[in-house]
TIRO-2110 file (N, C-alpha, C; in Angstrom, 1 decimal):
// TIRO-2110
67.5, -22.6, -50.6, N, 1, A
66.7, -23.7, -49.6, CA, 1, A
65.3, -23.6, -49.5, C, 1, A
65.0, -25.0, -49.5, N, 2, A
63.4, -25.1, -48.9, CA, 2, A
63.1, -24.4, -47.6, C, 2, A
62.2, -23.7, -47.4, N, 3, A
62.0, -23.6, -45.7, CA, 3, A
61.7, -24.8, -45.0, C, 3, A
61.0, -25.7, -45.3, N, 4, A
61.2, -27.2, -44.9, CA, 4, A
62.4, -27.9, -44.4, C, 4, A
63.2, -27.9, -45.4, N, 5, A
64.7, -28.1, -45.0, CA, 5, A
65.5, -27.3, -44.3, C, 5, A
65.3, -26.2, -44.5, N, 6, A
65.9, -25.0, -43.6, CA, 6, A
65.3, -25.1, -42.0, C, 6, A
64.0, -25.5, -41.9, N, 7, A
63.6, -25.9, -40.4, CA, 7, A
64.2, -26.9, -40.1, C, 7, A
64.4, -28.1, -40.8, N, 8, A
64.8, -29.3, -40.0, CA, 8, A
66.3, -29.3, -40.0, C, 8, A
67.0, -28.4, -40.7, N, 9, A
68.6, -28.1, -40.3, CA, 9, A
68.6, -27.3, -39.0, C, 9, A
67.7, -26.5, -38.8, N, 10, A
67.9, -25.6, -37.5, CA, 10, A
67.1, -26.4, -36.5, C, 10, A
66.3, -27.3, -36.3, N, 11, A
65.6, -27.9, -35.6, CA, 11, A
67.0, -29.2, -35.2, C, 11, A
67.1, -29.5, -36.3, N, 12, A
68.5, -30.5, -36.0, CA, 12, A
69.5, -29.9, -35.5, C, 12, A
70.1, -29.1, -35.5, N, 13, A
71.3, -28.3, -35.0, CA, 13, A
71.0, -28.3, -33.5, C, 13, A
69.8, -27.7, -32.7, N, 14, A
69.3, -27.3, -31.8, CA, 14, A
69.3, -28.8, -31.1, C, 14, A
68.8, -29.7, -31.7, N, 15, A
68.7, -31.1, -30.9, CA, 15, A
69.8, -31.7, -31.2, C, 15, A
71.1, -31.2, -31.6, N, 16, A
72.2, -32.0, -31.4, CA, 16, A
73.0, -31.3, -30.1, C, 16, A
73.0, -29.8, -30.2, N, 17, A
73.5, -28.9, -28.8, CA, 17, A
72.5, -29.2, -27.9, C, 17, A
71.3, -29.6, -27.6, N, 18, A
70.6, -29.6, -26.6, CA, 18, A
71.3, -31.2, -26.0, C, 18, A
71.8, -32.3, -27.0, N, 19, A
71.8, -33.4, -26.6, CA, 19, A
73.0, -33.8, -26.0, C, 19, A
73.9, -32.9, -26.4, N, 20, A
75.4, -32.9, -26.1, CA, 20, A
75.3, -32.4, -24.8, C, 20, A
74.6, -31.1, -24.8, N, 21, A
74.6, -30.4, -23.4, CA, 21, A
74.1, -31.8, -22.1, C, 21, A
73.0, -32.2, -22.5, N, 22, A
72.3, -33.5, -21.6, CA, 22, A
73.2, -34.7, -21.4, C, 22, A
74.3, -34.9, -22.6, N, 23, A
74.9, -35.7, -22.4, CA, 23, A
76.2, -35.6, -21.5, C, 23, A
76.7, -34.2, -21.5, N, 24, A
78.2, -33.9, -20.8, CA, 24, A
77.4, -33.7, -19.1, C, 24, A
76.1, -33.1, -18.6, N, 25, A
75.8, -33.3, -17.5, CA, 25, A
75.4, -34.5, -17.2, C, 25, A
74.9, -35.5, -17.5, N, 26, A
74.4, -36.5, -17.0, CA, 26, A
75.9, -37.6, -16.8, C, 26, A
76.8, -37.4, -17.9, N, 27, A
78.3, -37.9, -17.2, CA, 27, A
78.9, -37.3, -16.6, C, 27, A
79.0, -36.1, -15.9, N, 28, A
79.8, -35.5, -15.1, CA, 28, A
79.0, -35.6, -13.2, C, 28, A
77.7, -35.8, -13.8, N, 29, A
76.8, -35.7, -12.4, CA, 29, A
76.7, -37.8, -12.1, C, 29, A
75.9, -38.1, -13.1, N, 30, A
76.1, -39.8, -12.7, CA, 30, A
76.9, -40.7, -13.3, C, 30, A
77.8, -40.2, -14.5, N, 31, A
78.7, -41.2, -15.2, CA, 31, A
79.9, -41.2, -14.3, C, 31, A
80.6, -40.5, -13.7, N, 32, A
81.9, -40.9, -13.4, CA, 32, A
82.9, -40.1, -13.7, C, 32, A
82.2, -39.0, -14.8, N, 33, A
83.5, -38.4, -15.5, CA, 33, A
83.9, -37.2, -14.6, C, 33, A
85.3, -36.9, -14.7, N, 34, A
86.4, -35.8, -13.6, CA, 34, A
86.7, -34.9, -14.8, C, 34, A
87.1, -33.8, -14.1, N, 35, A
88.1, -32.9, -15.3, CA, 35, A
89.6, -33.5, -14.7, C, 35, A
90.6, -32.9, -15.3, N, 36, A
92.0, -33.3, -14.8, CA, 36, A
92.2, -32.7, -13.5, C, 36, A
92.0, -31.6, -13.1, N, 37, A
92.4, -31.0, -11.9, CA, 37, A
92.0, -31.9, -10.7, C, 37, A
90.7, -32.7, -10.7, N, 38, A
89.7, -33.5, -9.8, CA, 38, A
90.6, -34.8, -9.7, C, 38, A
91.1, -35.2, -11.0, N, 39, A
91.8, -36.4, -11.1, CA, 39, A
93.1, -36.6, -10.6, C, 39, A
93.6, -35.3, -10.5, N, 40, A
95.4, -34.7, -10.4, CA, 40, A
95.3, -34.9, -8.7, C, 40, A
94.3, -34.4, -8.3, N, 41, A
94.2, -34.0, -6.9, CA, 41, A
93.6, -35.7, -6.2, C, 41, A
92.8, -36.4, -6.8, N, 42, A
92.5, -37.7, -6.1, CA, 42, A
93.8, -38.7, -6.3, C, 42, A
94.7, -38.4, -7.2, N, 43, A
95.9, -39.7, -7.6, CA, 43, A
96.7, -39.0, -6.4, C, 43, A
96.9, -37.6, -6.1, N, 44, A
98.0, -37.2, -5.2, CA, 44, A
97.5, -37.4, -3.9, C, 44, A
96.3, -37.4, -3.7, N, 45, A
95.9, -38.1, -2.2, CA, 45, A
95.6, -39.7, -2.0, C, 45, A
95.9, -40.4, -3.5, N, 46, A
95.8, -41.7, -3.3, CA, 46, A
97.6, -42.1, -3.1, C, 46, A
98.3, -41.6, -3.4, N, 47, A
99.7, -41.5, -3.5, CA, 47, A
99.9, -41.2, -1.7, C, 47, A
99.6, -40.2, -1.5, N, 48, A
100.1, -39.8, -0.1, CA, 48, A
99.3, -41.2, 1.2, C, 48, A
98.1, -41.3, 0.5, N, 49, A
97.7, -42.4, 1.5, CA, 49, A
99.0, -43.7, 1.4, C, 49, A
99.0, -44.1, 0.3, N, 50, A
99.9, -45.1, 0.3, CA, 50, A
101.5, -44.9, 1.2, C, 50, A
101.5, -43.8, 0.7, N, 51, A
102.9, -43.3, 1.7, CA, 51, A
102.9, -43.3, 3.1, C, 51, A
101.8, -43.0, 3.6, N, 52, A
101.7, -42.9, 5.1, CA, 52, A
101.8, -44.3, 5.3, C, 52, A
100.6, -45.6, 4.8, N, 53, A
100.7, -46.8, 4.9, CA, 53, A
102.1, -47.0, 5.1, C, 53, A
103.1, -46.9, 4.0, N, 54, A
104.5, -47.4, 4.3, CA, 54, A
105.3, -46.7, 5.4, C, 54, A
104.9, -45.4, 5.8, N, 55, A
105.9, -45.1, 7.2, CA, 55, A
105.2, -45.4, 8.3, C, 55, A
103.8, -45.8, 8.2, N, 56, A
103.3, -46.9, 9.6, CA, 56, A
103.8, -48.2, 9.9, C, 56, A
104.4, -48.7, 8.4, N, 57, A
104.9, -50.6, 8.4, CA, 57, A
106.3, -50.0, 9.0, C, 57, A
107.2, -48.8, 8.6, N, 58, A
108.4, -48.8, 8.8, CA, 58, A
108.7, -48.4, 10.2, C, 58, A
107.4, -47.8, 11.0, N, 59, A
107.5, -47.3, 12.6, CA, 59, A
107.2, -48.8, 12.8, C, 59, A
106.5, -49.5, 12.8, N, 60, A
106.3, -50.5, 13.3, CA, 60, A
107.2, -51.9, 13.0, C, 60, A
108.0, -51.6, 12.3, N, 61, A
109.2, -52.8, 12.0, CA, 61, A
110.6, -52.5, 12.8, C, 61, A
110.4, -51.4, 13.8, N, 62, A
111.5, -50.8, 14.6, CA, 62, A
111.2, -51.8, 15.7, C, 62, A
112.6, -52.6, 15.8, N, 63, A
112.2, -53.5, 16.8, CA, 63, A
111.8, -53.0, 18.2, C, 63, A
111.8, -51.8, 18.8, N, 64, A
111.3, -51.0, 20.0, CA, 64, A
110.2, -50.1, 19.8, C, 64, A
109.6, -50.7, 18.7, N, 65, A
108.0, -50.0, 18.2, CA, 65, A
107.1, -49.7, 19.5, C, 65, A
107.0, -50.5, 20.6, N, 66, A
105.9, -50.1, 21.5, CA, 66, A
106.6, -49.1, 22.6, C, 66, A
107.7, -48.8, 22.8, N, 67, A
108.6, -47.9, 23.4, CA, 67, A
108.2, -46.4, 22.6, C, 67, A
108.6, -46.4, 21.2, N, 68, A
108.5, -45.5, 20.3, CA, 68, A
107.0, -45.0, 20.5, C, 68, A
106.2, -45.9, 20.4, N, 69, A
104.7, -45.9, 20.1, CA, 69, A
104.0, -45.2, 21.5, C, 69, A
104.7, -45.5, 22.3, N, 70, A
104.6, -44.6, 23.6, CA, 70, A
105.1, -43.4, 23.5, C, 70, A
106.2, -43.1, 23.4, N, 71, A
107.1, -42.0, 23.2, CA, 71, A
106.2, -40.9, 22.1, C, 71, A
105.9, -41.7, 20.9, N, 72, A
105.1, -40.9, 20.8, CA, 72, A
103.7, -40.4, 20.6, C, 72, A
103.3, -41.1, 22.0, N, 73, A
101.8, -40.7, 22.7, CA, 73, A
101.9, -39.3, 23.5, C, 73, A
103.5, -39.1, 23.7, N, 74, A
103.7, -38.4, 24.7, CA, 74, A
104.0, -36.7, 24.2, C, 74, A
104.3, -36.9, 23.0, N, 75, A
104.7, -35.6, 22.3, CA, 75, A
103.4, -34.6, 22.1, C, 75, A
103.6, -33.5, 22.0, N, 76, A
102.3, -33.1, 21.8, CA, 76, A
102.0, -32.7, 20.1, C, 76, A
100.7, -32.6, 20.1, N, 77, A
100.1, -32.8, 18.4, CA, 77, A
100.6, -32.0, 17.6, C, 77, A
101.3, -31.0, 18.0, N, 78, A
102.3, -29.9, 17.0, CA, 78, A
103.2, -30.8, 16.6, C, 78, A
103.5, -31.5, 17.6, N, 79, A
105.5, -31.8, 17.0, CA, 79, A
105.4, -33.5, 16.8, C, 79, A
104.3, -34.1, 16.7, N, 80, A
104.3, -35.4, 16.3, CA, 80, A
104.9, -35.9, 15.0, C, 80, A
104.6, -34.8, 13.9, N, 81, A
105.2, -35.0, 12.9, CA, 81, A
106.6, -35.0, 12.7, C, 81, A
107.0, -34.3, 13.6, N, 82, A
108.4, -33.7, 13.3, CA, 82, A
109.3, -34.8, 14.2, C, 82, A
108.3, -36.0, 15.1, N, 83, A
108.9, -37.2, 15.6, CA, 83, A
109.4, -38.0, 14.7, C, 83, A
108.3, -38.1, 13.6, N, 84, A
108.2, -38.9, 12.9, CA, 84, A
109.9, -38.8, 11.9, C, 84, A
109.5, -37.3, 11.5, N, 85, A
110.7, -36.5, 10.7, CA, 85, A
112.2, -37.1, 11.2, C, 85, A
112.2, -36.9, 12.5, N, 86, A
113.4, -37.1, 13.3, CA, 86, A
113.9, -38.6, 12.9, C, 86, A
112.5, -39.7, 13.4, N, 87, A
112.9, -41.1, 13.1, CA, 87, A
113.1, -41.6, 11.6, C, 87, A
112.7, -40.7, 11.0, N, 88, A
113.2, -41.2, 9.3, CA, 88, A
111.7, -41.9, 8.8, C, 88, A
111.0, -42.6, 9.4, N, 89, A
109.7, -43.1, 9.0, CA, 89, A
109.3, -42.8, 7.8, C, 89, A
109.5, -41.3, 7.9, N, 90, A
108.4, -41.0, 6.4, CA, 90, A
109.3, -40.8, 5.2, C, 90, A
110.4, -41.2, 5.2, N, 91, A
111.1, -40.7, 3.9, CA, 91, A
110.8, -42.7, 3.2, C, 91, A
110.7, -42.4, 2.1, N, 92, A
110.1, -43.6, 1.5, CA, 92, A
111.3, -44.2, 0.7, C, 92, A
111.1, -45.4, 0.8, N, 93, A
112.7, -46.4, 0.3, CA, 93, A
113.1, -45.6, -1.5, C, 93, A
114.5, -45.4, -1.7, N, 94, A
114.5, -44.6, -3.0, CA, 94, A
114.5, -43.3, -2.9, C, 94, A
113.6, -42.5, -1.7, N, 95, A
113.9, -41.3, -1.9, CA, 95, A
115.1, -40.3, -0.7, C, 95, A
115.5, -39.5, -1.2, N, 96, A
116.3, -38.8, -0.7, CA, 96, A
115.8, -38.0, 0.6, C, 96, A
114.8, -37.4, 0.3, N, 97, A
114.1, -36.2, 1.0, CA, 97, A
112.8, -36.5, 1.0, C, 97, A
112.3, -36.7, 2.4, N, 98, A
110.8, -36.8, 2.8, CA, 98, A
109.8, -35.8, 2.5, C, 98, A
108.5, -36.5, 2.0, N, 99, A
107.7, -34.9, 2.2, CA, 99, A
106.7, -34.7, 3.2, C, 99, A
106.4, -33.4, 3.6, N, 100, A
106.1, -33.1, 4.9, CA, 100, A
104.9, -33.7, 5.0, C, 100, A
103.8, -33.7, 4.0, N, 101, A
102.5, -34.5, 4.0, CA, 101, A
102.4, -36.0, 4.6, C, 101, A
103.5, -36.5, 4.0, N, 102, A
103.7, -38.2, 4.6, CA, 102, A
103.7, -38.1, 5.9, C, 102, A
104.6, -36.9, 6.5, N, 103, A
104.7, -37.4, 8.3, CA, 103, A
103.3, -37.0, 8.8, C, 103, A
102.8, -35.8, 8.5, N, 104, A
101.2, -35.3, 9.1, CA, 104, A
100.6, -36.6, 8.9, C, 104, A
100.4, -37.5, 7.7, N, 105, A
99.4, -38.4, 7.6, CA, 105, A
99.8, -39.7, 8.2, C, 105, A
101.1, -40.0, 8.5, N, 106, A
101.8, -41.1, 9.1, CA, 106, A
101.7, -40.9, 10.8, C, 106, A
101.4, -39.5, 11.2, N, 107, A
100.9, -39.2, 12.5, CA, 107, A
99.7, -39.6, 12.9, C, 107, A
98.9, -39.3, 12.1, N, 108, A
97.3, -39.2, 12.0, CA, 108, A
97.0, -40.6, 12.0, C, 108, A
98.0, -41.8, 11.5, N, 109, A
97.8, -43.2, 11.1, CA, 109, A
98.1, -43.3, 12.7, C, 109, A
99.5, -43.0, 13.1, N, 110, A
99.9, -43.7, 14.2, CA, 110, A
99.1, -43.1, 15.5, C, 110, A
98.4, -42.3, 15.4, N, 111, A
97.6, -42.0, 16.4, CA, 111, A
96.5, -42.7, 16.7, C, 111, A
95.7, -43.3, 15.7, N, 112, A
94.9, -44.3, 15.2, CA, 112, A
95.1, -45.6, 16.5, C, 112, A
96.4, -46.0, 15.7, N, 113, A
97.1, -47.0, 16.2, CA, 113, A
97.5, -47.0, 17.4, C, 113, A
98.0, -46.0, 18.0, N, 114, A
98.1, -45.9, 19.7, CA, 114, A
96.7, -45.9, 20.5, C, 114, A
95.7, -45.7, 19.8, N, 115, A
94.2, -45.5, 20.9, CA, 115, A
93.9, -47.0, 21.1, C, 115, A
94.4, -47.8, 19.9, N, 116, A
94.1, -49.9, 20.1, CA, 116, A
94.6, -50.1, 21.0, C, 116, A
END
């Protein structure tokens, strides 16, 4: 192989590698690319947020929700998720058991609602 062709292949290969690395860096930093783990975390958080919204809606559909909200405010912050679990508002339609995280997120949402 001619030295001229060998140099072209060598520098072309390095250009390809450097270009790929730069494309990957730009993609993750500015392009919005994510890893599978990040995507799973984001989707789990989105599901939890939507379930907390459903929990709050179920709480507010109670006929005596104003009294329950006042009762909720009187409960200590460490026991508020238990209050929600006892009421069954954290249980999603079609589920047999509720998730602990839903009760916590619902509790946070109800605290914001109670302050209004």
